[in-house]
C-alpha positions in Angstrom: -4.7 -19.7 41.2 -4.6 -18.1 37.8 -4.0 -20.7 35.1 -3.7 -19.9 31.4 -4.3 -22.2 28.7 -1.3 -21.7 26.4 -1.8 -21.4 22.7 1.4 -22.9 21.1 2.7 -20.3 18.5 4.8 -22.9 16.8 3.7 -26.3 15.6 4.7 -29.2 18.0 6.8 -31.8 16.1 5.7 -35.2 17.2 7.1 -38.6 16.7 10.4 -40.3 17.4 11.8 -39.1 14.0 11.6 -35.4 15.2 12.8 -35.4 18.6 16.4 -35.8 17.7 16.4 -32.3 16.4 17.0 -30.0 19.3 18.1 -26.8 17.4 17.6 -25.5 13.9 20.1 -24.0 11.6 17.8 -21.8 9.5 16.5 -18.4 10.2 15.3 -17.7 13.7 11.6 -17.7 14.2 9.9 -15.0 16.2 9.7 -15.4 19.9 6.2 -15.8 21.3 5.0 -12.8 23.4 5.1 -13.3 27.2 1.9 -14.4 28.8 1.2 -13.6 32.5 0.7 -16.7 34.5 -0.7 -14.7 37.6 0.0 -15.5 41.2 -0.4 -19.2 41.0 -1.8 -21.5 43.6 -0.4 -21.3 47.1 1.1 -24.8 48.2 1.3 -25.0 52.0 4.8 -26.5 52.3 8.2 -25.3 53.6 10.1 -26.2 50.4 10.5 -28.4 47.4 12.8 -31.4 47.6 11.8 -32.8 44.1 8.8 -33.1 41.8 7.5 -35.9 39.5 4.3 -36.2 37.5 2.0 -39.2 37.8 0.0 -39.2 34.5 -2.3 -42.0 35.4 -3.8 -40.4 38.5 -3.2 -37.0 37.4 -1.1 -36.0 40.3 2.0 -34.0 40.8 4.1 -35.4 43.5 6.2 -33.0 45.6 8.4 -33.8 48.4 9.0 -31.4 51.4 12.3 -32.0 53.2 11.5 -29.7 56.2 8.2 -31.6 57.0 9.8 -34.9 55.6 6.5 -35.3 53.7 5.4 -36.4 50.3 2.5 -34.3 48.9 0.2 -35.3 46.1 -1.2 -32.3 44.2 -4.1 -32.1 41.8 -3.3 -31.0 38.3 -4.5 -27.5 39.4 -2.1 -27.4 42.6 -4.3 -28.4 45.5 -2.8 -30.8 47.9 -5.0 -33.7 47.9 -3.0 -35.9 50.3 0.2 -35.8 52.5 2.0 -38.6 53.9 5.2 -38.9 55.9 8.1 -39.9 53.6 11.2 -40.1 55.9 13.6 -37.5 57.4 14.5 -34.9 54.9 12.5 -36.4 52.1 14.1 -35.4 48.8 14.4 -37.1 45.4 11.2 -38.7 43.9 10.6 -40.9 40.9 8.0 -43.2 39.6 8.2 -46.8 38.3 7.8 -47.0 34.6 4.3 -48.4 34.9 3.4 -45.5 37.4 2.3 -48.0 40.1 4.9 -47.2 42.5 6.3 -44.1 43.9 10.0 -43.9 45.4 11.2 -41.3 47.7 14.7 -40.8 49.0 15.3 -40.0 52.6 19.0 -39.2 52.9 19.2 -38.6 56.6 17.6 -41.9 57.1 19.8 -43.7 54.4 16.7 -45.1 53.0 14.4 -45.3 50.0 10.6 -45.8 50.5 8.4 -47.3 48.0 4.7 -45.9 48.1 1.5 -47.4 46.3 1.0 -44.6 43.7 -2.9 -45.0 44.0 -3.0 -44.6 47.8 0.4 -43.5 48.8 0.4 -46.2 51.5 3.9 -47.5 52.2 4.8 -50.8 50.3 8.4 -51.2 51.4 11.4 -49.6 52.8 14.9 -50.1 51.5 17.9 -49.6 53.8 20.9 -48.3 51.9 23.5 -48.3 54.6 24.9 -45.5 56.8 27.3 -44.2 54.2 24.6 -43.4 51.6 23.0 -40.1 51.7 20.7 -40.4 48.6 20.3 -37.2 46.7 18.9 -38.2 43.3 16.8 -41.1 41.9 16.2 -42.7 38.4 14.5 -45.7 37.4 15.7 -47.5 34.2 16.5 -51.2 33.1 14.3 -52.5 36.0 16.4 -51.0 38.9 16.3 -47.8 40.8 19.6 -45.8 40.4 20.5 -43.5 43.1 23.2 -40.9 43.7 24.9 -40.0 46.9 27.8 -37.9 48.0 30.7 -39.0 45.9 29.0 -42.1 44.4 26.1 -43.9 42.9 24.3 -47.2 43.4 21.5 -49.4 42.1 18.5 -50.9 43.9 16.7 -54.0 42.8 13.2 -53.1 44.0 12.3 -56.9 43.9 15.0 -58.2 46.1 16.1 -55.1 47.9 19.7 -55.9 46.7 21.8 -52.8 46.5 25.1 -52.2 44.6 27.5 -49.1 45.3 29.7 -47.6 42.5 32.6 -45.4 43.6 33.0 -42.4 41.2 36.5 -41.9 42.5 36.2 -38.1 42.5 35.8 -35.9 45.6 34.3 -33.1 43.5 31.2 -35.3 43.1 29.0 -33.6 45.7 25.5 -34.3 44.7 25.5 -36.3 41.3 22.6 -35.8 38.9 21.1 -38.9 37.2 19.7 -38.3 33.8 17.6 -41.0 31.8 15.5 -40.8 28.6 12.5 -43.0 27.7 13.8 -43.6 24.3 17.2 -44.9 25.6 16.2 -47.2 28.5 19.7 -48.6 28.8 21.5 -45.4 29.2 22.3 -43.6 32.4 24.1 -40.3 32.4 25.8 -39.3 35.7 26.7 -35.7 35.9 28.3 -33.5 38.6 25.5 -30.8 38.5 23.1 -29.6 40.9 20.4 -26.8 40.5 21.2 -25.3 43.9 24.9 -25.1 43.4 27.5 -25.5 40.4 29.3 -28.8 39.7 32.5 -29.2 38.0 31.0 -30.5 34.7 32.3 -34.0 34.8 30.0 -36.5 32.9 29.9 -40.3 32.9 27.7 -42.2 30.6 26.9 -45.8 31.7 25.3 -48.7 29.8 22.9 -50.2 32.5 21.0 -52.5 30.2 22.2 -55.5 32.0 21.5 -54.3 35.5 25.2 -53.6 35.9 26.7 -50.2 35.3 29.3 -50.3 32.5 31.2 -47.1 31.7 30.8 -46.1 28.1 31.9 -42.4 28.0 33.7 -40.2 30.4 34.1 -36.4 29.7 33.4 -32.9 30.7 30.6 -30.6 29.8 32.0 -27.4 28.4 34.1 -25.4 30.6 33.5 -27.5 33.7 30.3 -25.9 35.2 27.0 -27.5 35.1 23.9 -26.5 37.0 21.2 -28.7 35.3 20.9 -30.9 32.2 18.4 -33.2 30.5 18.6 -35.8 27.7 16.5 -35.5 24.5 13.9 -38.2 24.3 16.0 -40.6 22.1 19.0 -40.3 24.5 21.4 -38.9 21.9 21.8 -35.2 23.1 22.3 -33.4 26.4 20.9 -29.9 26.9 22.0 -28.1 30.0 23.6 -24.9 31.4 26.0 -23.7 34.0 25.9 -20.7 36.2 25.9 -18.1 33.4 23.3 -17.3 30.4 24.2 -19.8 27.7 22.2 -23.0 27.3 24.0 -25.6 25.6 23.4 -28.8 23.5 26.1 -31.5 23.3 26.1 -35.2 22.0 26.0 -37.6 24.8 28.9 -39.5 23.5 31.2 -36.3 23.4 29.8 -33.6 25.8 32.8 -31.3 25.2 31.4 -30.7 21.7 28.8 -28.3 23.0 27.1 -25.4 20.9 25.0 -22.7 22.2 21.2 -23.2 21.9 18.1 -21.3 22.9 20.1 -18.1 23.4 17.3 -15.8 24.2 19.5 -13.5 26.3 17.8 -14.4 29.6 20.1 -15.0 32.4 20.2 -17.3 34.4 18.3 -20.6 33.8 17.5 -22.6 37.0 16.1 -25.8 35.6 15.3 -27.8 32.5 12.7 -30.5 31.8 12.2 -32.1 28.2 8.8 -33.7 27.1 8.5 -37.0 25.3 7.8 -34.9 22.0 11.1 -33.0 22.3 9.8 -29.8 23.6 12.1 -28.1 26.1 11.0 -26.3 29.1 13.4 -23.8 30.8 12.6 -22.2 34.3 14.5 -19.0 35.0 15.5 -17.5 38.3 14.3 -14.1 37.3 12.9 -11.7 39.7 12.8 -8.5 37.6 9.8 -9.2 35.6 11.4 -11.0 32.6 10.5 -14.3 31.4 10.2 -17.0 34.3 9.3 -20.1 32.0 10.1 -20.6 28.3 9.1 -23.5 26.0 11.0 -24.4 22.9 10.0 -26.6 20.0 12.4 -28.9 18.3 14.1 -27.3 15.6 13.5 -23.8 16.7 15.9 -21.4 18.5 13.0 -19.0 19.6 10.8 -19.7 22.4 7.4 -20.9 21.1 5.8 -20.0 24.6 7.1 -17.5 27.3 5.3 -16.8 30.6 5.9 -14.6 33.4 4.7 -14.8 37.1 4.6 -12.3 39.9 7.5 -10.0 40.3 10.1 -11.7 42.6 8.9 -15.3 41.9 11.2 -17.9 40.5 10.2 -20.9 38.7 12.6 -23.8 40.2 10.8 -26.7 38.8 9.2 -27.0 35.3 7.7 -30.5 34.9 6.0 -32.1 31.8 3.2 -34.7 32.0 4.8 -37.9 30.7 3.3 -38.7 27.4 0.8 -35.7 27.6 0.9 -32.0 26.8 0.4 -30.6 30.3 3.3 -28.4 31.8 3.5 -27.4 35.3 5.7 -24.9 37.0 6.7 -24.9 40.9 8.3 -21.9 42.2 8.7 -19.7 45.2 8.0 -16.1 46.0 9.9 -15.4 49.3 8.8 -18.2 51.7 5.6 -18.9 49.6 5.6 -21.9 47.2 3.4 -21.5 44.2 2.0 -23.9 41.6 1.3 -23.0 38.1 -0.8 -25.3 35.7 0.5 -23.8 32.3 -1.2 -26.2 30.0 -4.4 -28.1 30.3 -8.3 -27.7 30.8 -9.6 -24.7 32.9 -11.0 -25.6 36.1 -14.0 -24.4 38.0 -12.8 -21.3 39.9 -13.2 -21.1 43.7 -12.7 -18.2 46.1 -12.1 -17.9 49.9 -12.9 -14.9 52.2 -11.7 -14.7 55.7 -11.9 -12.5 58.8 -9.8 -12.5 61.9 -8.8 -10.1 64.6 -5.8 -8.0 64.0 -4.4 -8.5 67.8 -4.7 -11.6 69.8 -3.6 -12.5 73.3 -0.6 -15.2 73.5 -2.0 -18.6 74.7 -5.6 -17.5 73.9 -7.7 -19.2 71.0 -8.0 -17.1 67.9 -11.0 -17.7 65.6 -10.6 -17.2 61.9 -14.0 -17.3 60.1 -14.7 -17.2 56.4 -16.6 -18.3 53.5 -15.6 -20.6 50.6 -17.4 -20.7 47.3 -17.9 -24.6 47.5 -20.2 -25.6 50.1 -19.0 -28.7 52.1 -15.4 -28.1 51.2 -12.7 -29.1 53.6 -10.5 -26.0 54.4 -7.3 -25.9 56.4 -5.6 -23.4 58.4 -1.9 -22.8 57.9 0.1 -20.7 60.3 3.5 -19.1 59.2 5.4 -17.9 62.2 7.7 -15.7 60.0 10.7 -18.0 60.7 12.5 -19.8 58.0 10.6 -23.2 58.4 7.9 -22.4 60.9 4.8 -23.4 59.0 2.0 -25.1 61.1 -1.0 -27.0 59.8 -3.1 -25.7 62.6 -6.7 -26.6 62.1 -9.2 -28.0 59.4 -12.9 -27.6 59.0 -15.7 -28.5 56.7 -17.7 -25.6 55.5 -21.6 -25.8 55.9 -24.3 -25.7 53.3 -23.6 -21.8 52.9 -19.7 -22.3 52.5 -19.1 -20.7 56.0 -16.4 -22.2 58.3 -14.6 -21.3 61.6 -11.0 -22.3 62.2 -9.2 -22.1 65.7 -5.7 -21.7 66.5 -3.6 -20.8 69.6 -0.1 -19.2 69.4 1.6 -19.6 72.7 4.2 -16.8 72.1 4.0 -13.1 71.1 4.8 -12.2 67.5 3.2 -11.6 64.2 1.8 -14.6 62.4 0.5 -15.1 58.9 -2.6 -17.1 58.7 -3.5 -18.7 55.4 -6.7 -20.5 54.8 -6.4 -23.1 52.0 -9.1 -25.0 50.1 -7.3 -27.8 48.1 -9.9 -28.0 45.4 -10.4 -31.3 43.3 -9.8 -32.7 40.0 -12.1 -30.3 38.5 -12.2 -27.4 40.9 -9.2 -25.1 41.4 -7.8 -24.6 44.8 -8.0 -21.2 46.6 -6.4 -19.5 49.5 -6.8 -16.3 51.5 -4.6 -14.8 54.1 -4.3 -12.3 57.0 -2.0 -11.4 59.8 -2.6 -11.6 63.4 -0.2 -10.1 66.1 -0.1 -12.1 69.4 0.4 -9.6 72.2 -0.3 -9.3 75.7 -2.9 -6.4 76.3 -2.0 -4.4 79.5 -4.6 -3.5 82.2 -5.5 0.1 81.3 -8.3 2.1 83.3 -9.6 5.6 83.5 -11.7 7.0 86.2 -14.1 8.6 86.9 -16.6 7.5 84.3 -20.3 8.4 83.5 -20.2 11.2 85.9 -22.5 14.3 85.9 -21.0 17.8 86.5 -22.2 21.3 86.3 -21.2 23.6 83.5 -17.6 25.0 84.2 -16.8 22.5 86.7 -13.0 21.3 86.6 -12.6 17.6 87.0 -9.4 15.5 87.4 -9.2 12.2 85.6 -6.8 9.4 86.6 -5.5 6.9 84.1 -3.9 3.5 85.4 -1.4 1.4 83.2 -0.6 -2.2 84.3 2.2 -4.2 83.4 4.2 -3.6 80.2 7.5 -4.4 78.6 9.3 -1.1 77.8 6.7 1.6 77.1 5.3 3.4 80.3 3.8 6.5 78.5 0.1 7.1 78.0 -1.9 9.8 76.3 -5.0 11.5 77.8 -7.4 13.0 75.3 -10.4 15.1 75.7 -13.0 15.1 73.0 -16.1 17.4 73.9 -19.3 16.4 72.2 -19.9 18.4 69.0 -17.6 19.4 66.3 -14.8 20.7 68.3 -11.8 18.3 67.6 -10.3 16.2 70.4 -7.4 17.8 72.1 -4.3 16.0 74.0 -4.2 17.0 77.6 -1.1 15.0 78.5 1.4 12.5 77.1 4.0 11.2 79.4 5.1 8.2 81.5 2.7 7.1 84.3 4.2 7.3 87.9 5.6 4.5 90.0 2.1 3.3 90.8 1.2 3.3 87.1 -1.1 6.4 87.4 -1.3 9.7 85.4 -3.7 12.5 86.1 -5.1 15.3 84.0 -7.5 18.1 84.8 -10.1 19.9 82.5 -12.8 22.5 82.7 -16.1 21.1 81.4 -18.4 23.2 79.2 -19.9 20.3 77.3 -20.3 16.5 77.8 -16.8 15.3 77.1 -15.3 11.7 76.2 -12.0 11.3 77.8 -9.8 8.6 76.2 -6.4 7.1 77.6 -4.3 5.5 75.0 -1.3 3.2 75.4 0.6 2.8 72.0 2.1 -0.4 72.7 5.5 -2.0 72.7 7.3 -5.2 71.7 5.4 -7.5 74.0 2.1 -5.6 74.7 -0.4 -4.5 72.4 -1.7 -1.0 72.0 -5.1 -0.4 73.8 -7.2 2.3 75.1 -10.0 3.1 77.6 -12.6 5.7 77.6 -14.9 7.6 80.1 -17.8 10.0 79.6 -18.1 13.1 81.7 -21.5 14.4 81.5 -21.8 18.2 81.7 -25.0 19.9 82.5 -25.9 23.0 80.4 -26.2 26.3 82.4 -29.7 27.4 82.6 -31.2 30.4 84.4 -34.7 31.9 84.2 -35.5 35.6 85.3 -39.1 36.5 85.3 -40.0 40.4 85.5 -42.9 42.8 85.6 -44.2 41.7 88.9 -45.1 44.4 91.4 -44.2 42.5 94.6 -42.6 39.4 96.0 -44.2 37.6 99.0 -44.7 34.1 100.4 -47.8 32.0 100.3 -47.4 29.7 103.1 -43.8 28.9 102.9 -43.3 29.4 99.1 -41.9 32.6 97.7 -44.4 34.0 94.8 -44.1 36.8 92.5 -47.4 38.8 92.3 -48.6 40.5 89.1 -51.6 42.8 88.4 -54.1 40.8 86.2 -53.6 43.3 83.4 -49.8 43.0 83.3 -48.2 40.3 81.1 -45.4 38.5 82.7 -42.0 38.6 80.9 -39.6 35.5 81.2 -35.8 35.8 80.0 -34.0 32.5 79.7 -30.2 32.5 79.6 -28.5 29.1 78.6 -25.1 27.8 77.4 -25.4 28.8 73.7 -24.9 26.2 70.8 -26.1 26.4 67.3 -29.7 25.6 66.7 -30.4 25.1 70.4 -33.7 25.6 71.9 -35.0 26.1 75.4 -37.8 24.2 76.9 -40.1 26.5 78.9 -42.7 24.7 81.1 -45.8 26.5 82.5 -47.7 24.7 85.2 -50.9 25.5 87.1 -52.1 24.2 90.4 -55.4 22.4 90.1 -57.1 19.7 92.2 -54.4 19.7 94.6 -51.6 19.0 92.0 -49.4 20.9 89.8 -50.3 20.2 86.1 -48.7 21.1 82.9 -50.4 24.1 81.2 -48.1 25.1 78.4 -44.8 23.5 77.1 -42.9 25.7 74.7 -39.7 25.0 72.9 -38.2 28.5 72.2 -34.9 29.3 70.1 -31.9 30.8 71.6 -30.1 33.7 70.0 -26.2 33.7 69.6 -25.7 34.9 73.1 -27.9 32.2 74.6 -30.8 34.4 75.3 -34.5 33.5 74.9 -37.6 35.6 76.0 -41.2 34.8 76.4 -44.1 37.3 77.3 -47.2 35.3 78.8 -50.1 37.1 77.2 -53.9 36.6 77.4 -56.3 36.9 80.3 -55.1 36.1 83.6 -57.3 34.5 86.2 -57.1 36.3 89.5 -55.9 34.0 92.5 -54.7 31.1 90.4 -51.3 29.6 91.1 -48.7 29.2 88.5 -45.1 28.1 88.3 -42.5 28.3 85.5 -39.1 26.9 84.7 -36.6 26.8 81.8 -34.7 23.7 80.9 -32.3 22.2 78.3 -33.3 18.6 77.5 -30.8 16.4 75.6 -32.0 15.9 72.1 -35.3 17.6 72.5 -33.5 20.9 72.7 -31.9 20.3 69.3 -28.6 18.7 70.2 -26.8 16.3 72.5 -23.7 18.2 73.6 -24.8 18.7 77.1 -26.5 16.9 79.8 -30.1 17.7 80.7 -30.6 20.6 83.2 -33.3 22.8 84.4 -33.6 26.1 86.2 -35.4 26.4 89.6 -39.1 26.9 89.4 -40.4 30.4 89.9 -44.0 30.7 91.3 -46.4 33.6 90.6 -50.0 34.6 90.9 -52.3 37.4 89.6 -54.3 40.0 91.7 -56.6 42.9 90.7 
């Protein structure tokens, strides 16, 4: 996560006397230059139902309707704790003393109270089957909740509920708005950030615990997406589905005037700090400002921030009574957390490694290293479906920060694996991800393998392909050892038995590879065999005066004053040498006499003349050979000529 400590470019006006000023009438100040927030911290959730900030424990509370959970994040965005919060968990609010967290579960028609310190359940309140709670607010000692077509109050001490019919079918998901400076005022607005309401606004006095209607009106032209109250409760700031942001007195919402007109369409959400600063989140995906902060009395943004292209900031959230500002947004399916203001954390990193292909139903290991030894890491699996995010495994890193996580995906498909370290209150979270494709690997064989053939031999190889889905074609490649490139021998479908043959003439040791390129259910794979190929070697002695046998062995006879001449012919290759071995018979055994490595010319010829004094009657033999590596290369298999026997006479 990248976290920028923002420098305010305009003075923050503090105190209750200043917060009533929401827009200046003098010359507009210059807007602050945008600051890049970076990618933000990855939050392993499927979506965001609501966001609230607990300043006592320094936690950001986020509900996830898909997993029906309440997530407690550090001020740097790492999920420190997750608890079940009721089916389709949505709206969340805190008691004024921050001791209790309240979460609405509309599909279960209930509100659950959690201990803010432990997130253990304190009490569950049943609201009745007709109440699908969408929004919560706490004021005047009661929890106020909005539902489709109405609102109600809940006494947290007794559990008593009172419902109020708004008498308007157009009220789909009413928004409840309160302000610290006006604890007895409750604004009910027909607005929702995910769609556009009709702009109706009711202002209630709830100081007695009962809702008494004070003002009824409409906000502007009848469209309202989101709105918030200034800290003293006197002014509404909101917007519809287009560019303008408006302000209006809460007592007469139709008297709206444009405010914060920075030319950016279209705002998504708003939050106002206790000191009057206004944070606007924009639904931009084109690199324009994603989050802007306006100070009281100024029309120009004092701070502007951008995130990754394509990311939207849905939820700006101020720390109550503090300076910290947080932004929660999404980039595609990924939810991101930005800590805009506050202290810089200790940075952390994660690196991971995993196979690109895995077999369905078989365990996959993801290994890695985190920069914090002993850190707890979690493996999150995204199945690339709208809500299929699985918390697959956890592990504790060892003293070197290394860890191993395991998962098994039962079905074929491509999965995104994300390893998350949640960090702490001083250490930033970190994440790393990779993709793994779960596919069956078909049986693929190639024969023969590791054979030895003579130079010039023709060999037939047979590839066998087992069960696949749609693709029945294989490629057979021949790659002779040396610098010569591989060549494609055949590329076609196998026969009914799964076989495909190819023939090749061997001049060098050749690696043959069969490749299956894969299909929707079966992974690409290959098999390899090596066809060792001997070098061609011949040795031709000359200058003998006769040939005859000694016993049963043919010999060549030389006069003692003649120097035998040996001509070797071998398969040529650059830098190749022949190995010429001369042996003498002594003591009843053949013993090495001379071993020579002699270079070949371009035609593969190498000649040697045996000079010196020749002993009459002594028995000799000679042979030429190619020896892999020793002869200067490895492109052929070791091979020798036959021995040639000779002796000398007077």
